[in-house]
C-alpha positions as CSV (number, residue, x, y, z in Angstrom):
1,M,11.1,83.5,-45.7
2,A,12.8,81.6,-48.5
3,A,14.7,78.5,-47.4
4,V,18.1,77.6,-48.9
5,L,17.9,74.2,-50.5
6,R,20.8,71.9,-51.2
7,S,20.1,72.2,-54.9
8,D,20.9,75.9,-54.5
9,V,24.4,75.0,-53.4
10,I,25.4,72.8,-56.4
11,I,24.2,75.0,-59.3
12,P,24.2,73.1,-62.6
13,E,25.0,76.2,-64.6
14,I,28.2,76.7,-62.6
15,F,29.0,73.1,-61.7
16,T,28.7,71.6,-65.3
17,P,31.5,73.7,-66.8
18,Y,33.7,72.9,-63.8
19,L,33.0,69.2,-64.4
20,I,33.8,69.3,-68.1
21,E,37.2,71.0,-67.4
22,A,38.0,69.0,-64.3
23,S,37.2,65.6,-65.9
24,T,39.3,66.5,-68.9
25,V,42.3,67.4,-66.8
26,R,41.9,64.1,-64.9
27,N,41.7,62.0,-68.1
28,S,45.3,60.8,-68.7
29,F,44.6,59.7,-72.2
30,L,43.4,63.2,-73.2
31,M,46.2,65.0,-71.4
32,S,48.9,62.8,-73.0
33,G,47.7,63.7,-76.5
34,V,47.1,60.1,-77.6
35,V,43.3,60.9,-77.7
36,T,42.4,63.9,-79.9
37,A,39.1,65.6,-80.4
38,L,37.8,65.2,-84.0
39,D,35.0,67.2,-85.4
40,A,34.1,64.2,-87.7
41,L,33.1,62.3,-84.5
42,N,30.7,65.0,-83.2
43,A,27.3,63.4,-84.0
44,T,25.3,66.5,-83.1
45,E,22.7,65.9,-85.8
46,G,21.7,62.6,-84.2
47,G,22.3,58.9,-85.0
48,D,23.9,56.0,-83.1
49,T,27.1,55.7,-85.1
50,V,29.4,58.1,-87.0
51,N,30.7,57.4,-90.5
52,I,34.1,58.8,-91.3
53,P,34.9,58.5,-95.0
54,N,38.5,58.3,-96.0
55,W,40.8,57.7,-99.0
56,K,43.2,54.8,-98.9
57,A,46.4,56.1,-97.4
58,N,48.8,55.0,-100.1
59,L,48.8,54.8,-103.9
60,D,49.7,51.4,-105.3
61,G,51.5,50.2,-108.4
62,D,55.0,50.9,-109.6
63,A,56.0,53.9,-111.7
64,E,55.9,53.1,-115.4
65,R,58.7,53.4,-118.0
66,L,58.1,56.3,-120.4
67,T,58.6,55.7,-124.1
68,D,57.5,57.5,-127.3
69,T,55.2,54.6,-128.3
70,T,53.3,53.9,-125.1
71,S,50.9,55.8,-122.8
72,L,50.7,55.7,-119.1
73,T,48.0,53.5,-117.5
74,P,45.8,55.6,-115.2
75,G,45.5,54.3,-111.7
76,K,42.9,55.1,-109.1
77,I,42.5,55.8,-105.4
78,S,40.0,53.7,-103.4
79,A,37.6,55.1,-100.8
80,D,36.6,53.5,-97.5
81,K,35.0,54.5,-94.3
82,Q,35.5,54.2,-90.6
83,V,32.6,53.8,-88.2
84,G,32.6,55.0,-84.6
85,V,29.8,54.4,-82.1
86,I,28.2,56.8,-79.6
87,L,28.2,55.8,-76.0
88,H,25.4,57.1,-73.8
89,R,26.4,57.1,-70.1
90,G,25.0,58.5,-66.9
91,R,25.0,58.1,-63.1
92,A,22.9,59.5,-60.2
93,W,23.5,59.9,-56.5
94,E,21.2,60.7,-53.6
95,A,21.9,61.7,-50.0
96,R,19.5,62.1,-47.1
97,D,19.8,64.9,-44.6
98,L,19.8,62.4,-41.7
99,A,22.9,60.7,-43.1
100,S,24.8,63.9,-43.3
101,M,23.8,64.8,-39.8
102,A,24.9,61.4,-38.5
103,A,28.3,61.7,-40.4
104,G,28.8,65.3,-39.3
105,S,29.5,66.4,-42.8
106,D,27.7,67.3,-46.1
107,A,27.3,64.0,-48.0
108,M,26.1,65.7,-51.2
109,G,28.9,68.1,-51.0
110,A,31.4,65.2,-50.7
111,I,29.8,63.6,-53.8
112,G,30.2,66.8,-55.8
113,T,34.0,66.9,-55.1
114,K,34.4,63.4,-56.5
115,V,32.3,63.5,-59.6
116,A,35.0,64.7,-62.0
117,D,37.3,61.9,-61.0
118,Y,34.4,59.4,-61.4
119,I,33.6,60.6,-64.9
120,A,37.3,60.5,-66.0
121,N,37.6,57.0,-64.7
122,Q,34.5,55.8,-66.4
123,Q,35.5,57.3,-69.7
124,Q,38.9,55.6,-69.5
125,K,37.2,52.3,-68.8
126,D,35.2,52.7,-72.0
127,L,38.3,53.5,-74.0
128,I,40.2,50.5,-72.6
129,A,37.2,48.3,-73.4
130,T,37.4,49.6,-77.0
131,L,41.1,48.8,-77.2
132,N,40.4,45.3,-75.9
133,G,37.9,44.9,-78.7
134,V,40.1,45.9,-81.6
135,F,43.0,43.8,-80.3
136,G,41.1,40.7,-79.1
137,A,42.2,38.2,-76.5
138,L,45.8,38.1,-75.2
139,G,48.1,35.8,-77.1
140,S,47.8,33.9,-80.4
141,S,44.1,33.3,-80.0
142,N,43.4,36.9,-81.3
143,T,44.1,36.0,-84.9
144,G,40.7,37.2,-86.1
145,A,40.8,40.6,-84.3
146,A,40.9,43.8,-86.3
147,F,44.3,44.8,-85.0
148,A,45.9,41.4,-84.6
149,D,48.8,42.4,-86.8
150,L,49.7,45.1,-84.3
151,C,50.5,42.8,-81.5
152,V,53.8,41.9,-80.0
153,D,53.2,38.5,-78.4
154,A,55.7,35.7,-77.6
155,S,54.9,32.2,-78.7
156,G,53.7,29.8,-76.0
157,S,54.7,31.1,-72.6
158,G,57.6,33.1,-73.7
159,E,56.5,36.5,-72.5
160,T,58.9,38.5,-70.4
161,N,58.9,41.6,-68.3
162,L,58.5,44.8,-70.2
163,G,61.8,46.1,-71.6
164,P,63.3,48.0,-74.5
165,R,63.1,45.0,-76.9
166,Q,59.2,45.1,-76.8
167,I,59.2,48.8,-77.4
168,A,61.6,48.4,-80.3
169,A,59.4,45.7,-81.8
170,A,56.4,48.1,-81.6
171,E,58.4,50.7,-83.4
172,V,59.2,48.2,-86.2
173,I,55.4,47.6,-86.7
174,L,54.6,51.4,-86.7
175,N,57.5,52.0,-89.2
176,E,57.8,55.7,-90.0
177,D,55.2,56.7,-87.4
178,A,57.3,55.3,-84.5
179,D,58.5,58.8,-83.7
180,K,54.9,59.8,-82.8
181,L,54.7,57.4,-79.8
182,G,53.3,59.5,-76.9
183,A,52.1,57.2,-74.2
184,I,52.1,53.6,-72.9
185,V,49.2,52.1,-70.9
186,M,50.1,49.4,-68.4
187,H,48.9,47.5,-65.4
188,P,50.1,48.8,-62.0
189,K,52.1,45.6,-61.5
190,V,53.9,46.2,-64.7
191,Y,54.6,49.7,-63.6
192,A,55.9,48.6,-60.2
193,D,58.3,46.2,-62.0
194,L,59.7,49.1,-64.0
195,K,60.0,51.3,-61.0
196,E,61.8,48.6,-59.1
197,R,64.3,48.4,-61.9
198,K,64.6,52.2,-61.9
199,A,63.5,52.3,-65.5
200,I,60.9,55.1,-64.9
201,D,61.8,58.8,-65.5
202,F,59.8,61.4,-63.6
203,V,59.2,64.7,-65.3
204,T,57.8,67.8,-63.5
205,A,55.8,70.7,-64.9
206,T,58.9,72.8,-64.6
207,D,60.9,70.3,-66.8
208,A,58.1,70.1,-69.3
209,R,57.6,73.8,-69.8
210,V,60.6,74.2,-72.2
211,T,61.3,77.8,-73.2
212,A,64.2,79.6,-74.7
213,S,65.4,80.7,-71.3
214,T,65.4,77.2,-69.8
215,V,67.3,75.9,-72.8
216,A,69.8,78.7,-72.5
217,A,70.1,77.8,-68.8
218,G,71.1,74.2,-69.7
219,S,67.8,72.3,-70.0
220,I,68.5,71.2,-73.6
221,Q,67.9,67.6,-72.6
222,A,64.2,68.3,-71.9
223,L,63.9,69.9,-75.3
224,N,65.4,67.0,-77.1
225,A,63.2,64.5,-75.1
226,F,59.9,66.0,-76.1
227,G,60.6,68.0,-79.3
228,G,58.3,70.9,-78.2
229,S,56.0,72.2,-75.5
230,I,53.7,69.8,-73.7
231,A,53.0,72.3,-70.9
232,A,49.2,71.9,-71.3
233,A,49.6,68.4,-69.9
234,Y,50.9,69.7,-66.6
235,T,48.6,71.8,-64.4
236,T,50.7,71.3,-61.2
237,N,54.3,70.6,-60.5
238,L,53.7,67.0,-59.7
239,A,56.1,64.5,-61.2
240,V,54.7,62.5,-64.2
241,P,56.1,59.1,-65.0
242,F,57.7,58.4,-68.4
243,Y,59.1,55.2,-69.9
244,M,61.4,55.4,-72.9
245,G,60.1,58.9,-73.7
246,M,56.4,57.9,-73.4
247,R,54.0,59.1,-70.7
248,V,53.0,56.2,-68.5
249,I,49.2,55.7,-67.9
250,R,48.5,53.1,-65.2
251,S,45.2,51.3,-65.2
252,K,44.0,48.1,-63.5
253,D,41.5,47.7,-66.3
254,V,44.0,46.6,-68.9
255,P,43.3,42.9,-69.9
256,T,45.1,40.1,-68.2
257,S,45.2,36.3,-68.6
258,G,46.3,33.5,-66.3
259,S,47.0,33.7,-62.6
260,G,49.8,33.9,-60.2
261,S,53.3,33.8,-61.7
262,S,51.8,32.8,-65.1
263,T,49.8,36.1,-65.3
264,K,50.2,38.0,-68.6
265,Y,49.4,41.7,-69.0
266,A,48.5,43.8,-72.0
267,C,50.4,47.1,-72.5
268,Y,49.2,49.6,-75.2
269,V,51.8,51.7,-76.9
270,M,50.1,54.6,-78.5
271,A,51.1,57.4,-80.9
272,T,49.9,60.9,-80.6
273,G,46.3,61.2,-82.0
274,A,45.9,57.4,-82.3
275,V,42.4,57.6,-80.9
276,G,39.7,60.2,-81.9
277,T,37.0,61.4,-79.6
278,G,33.8,63.4,-80.2
279,Q,30.4,64.0,-78.6
280,Q,26.8,64.0,-79.5
281,A,25.8,66.2,-76.5
282,A,27.8,68.0,-73.9
283,L,28.2,66.7,-70.4
284,R,25.2,67.7,-68.2
285,S,24.5,67.8,-64.5
286,E,21.1,68.2,-62.8
287,T,20.0,68.4,-59.2
288,D,16.7,67.7,-57.4
289,R,15.3,68.1,-53.9
290,D,12.7,65.9,-52.3
291,I,11.4,68.0,-49.4
292,L,9.2,65.1,-48.2
293,A,12.1,62.6,-47.9
294,K,14.5,65.4,-46.9
295,S,17.0,64.2,-49.5
296,S,19.0,65.7,-52.3
297,A,19.8,64.1,-55.6
298,M,22.3,64.8,-58.4
299,S,22.8,63.2,-61.8
300,V,25.3,63.5,-64.6
301,D,25.2,62.2,-68.2
302,W,27.5,62.3,-71.2
303,H,27.3,61.1,-74.8
304,N,30.6,60.6,-76.5
305,A,32.6,58.4,-78.8
306,Y,36.1,56.9,-78.5
307,H,37.4,55.7,-81.8
308,P,40.7,54.0,-82.6
309,L,41.6,55.5,-85.9
310,G,41.7,53.0,-88.7
311,S,38.9,50.8,-87.3
312,R,35.2,50.1,-88.1
313,Y,32.6,49.3,-85.4
314,K,29.9,46.9,-86.5
315,G,28.2,45.8,-83.3
316,T,25.0,46.9,-81.6
317,V,24.3,50.5,-80.9
318,N,25.0,52.1,-77.5
319,P,27.2,49.1,-76.5
320,T,28.1,48.0,-73.1
321,R,31.7,47.6,-72.2
322,E,31.4,43.8,-72.8
323,T,30.1,44.6,-76.3
324,L,32.9,47.1,-77.0
325,A,35.5,44.5,-75.9
326,T,34.2,41.8,-78.3
327,A,36.7,41.3,-81.1
328,T,34.1,40.3,-83.7
329,N,32.5,43.8,-83.4
330,W,35.5,45.5,-85.1
331,E,37.2,45.5,-88.5
332,K,40.4,47.1,-89.7
333,V,40.1,49.9,-92.3
334,F,43.6,51.4,-92.5
335,E,46.8,49.6,-93.5
336,T,48.7,48.2,-90.5
337,E,51.5,50.7,-90.5
338,N,49.1,53.6,-90.6
339,I,47.4,52.6,-87.2
340,G,49.1,54.3,-84.2
341,I,48.5,51.6,-81.5
342,V,50.5,48.5,-80.7
343,R,49.7,46.0,-78.0
344,L,52.4,44.2,-76.1
345,T,52.0,41.1,-73.9
346,V,54.3,41.1,-70.9
347,T,54.7,39.7,-67.4
348,S,55.6,41.2,-64.0
349,S,58.0,40.1,-61.3
350,F,55.4,41.2,-58.8
351,D,53.3,38.0,-59.4
């Protein structure tokens, strides 16, 4: 008589596609559109980094005056390259039968329901560590960072609570691309400050799914606010927070400095598609059963890249988060106005 093993319950061939979809839906950066999949970042042929060649964004030099005695002087366009780095990540869990019996519930089954959230959270931590690296330390001490010119910092201790002025300053830096701002990443305390001031708008899936019939029924405000359909970002009718037209992503992993009432917080204002992502291998899950120990084990691993467009990574391969967050490991490739991320330094009245 064949026994039913725990590994027969969590079947990798079924569970892995679920994990891929569920972890994607739970990744706020992906669902907001500020992180976009790029084929150029798929390192399926191997390697530890990915090279992305590019032409300089703008042609330089002024137009020449035409005469019947002179010829035009040919100009040229310069080439450059971005470099992204592959991150190899994995985690394993084990549960013994006796533990499940004592708890009165299936420990491995409980782990299985939480894995998608875990992966999404870990990937977001890697992305924020990357952003910390390209922008460097909070304040004026980041002068050597790759994206130092894309920071809105007050001199000395002049930072204030987040407000329209900082957003307007970010739009000035982004110039013509300011209309592409899609999300703002902030610490929960900064979010709480905005919520207390009633500065947060909540949009439901019904509001977001703009159609001709909803516009005819009087929902023209939603159409003007988003300029198109973002229905894919809403799989339920839960309310999603927005600030000044940008989706709010809350994370306690954003960098801070100081303590108490002197605490400063980073906020990242991001344009749609400002970060590219790719993978070297698809997410995998595996299970195992130790019949002697009466325990079940499960592991997951993923191999991907998060790359702020316009940057070049020059650190060690397969970096830790600490290495990703080191400013000297990054260089700027694009011109400042062609990079779709600005960092704000703000305070919160909840300190």
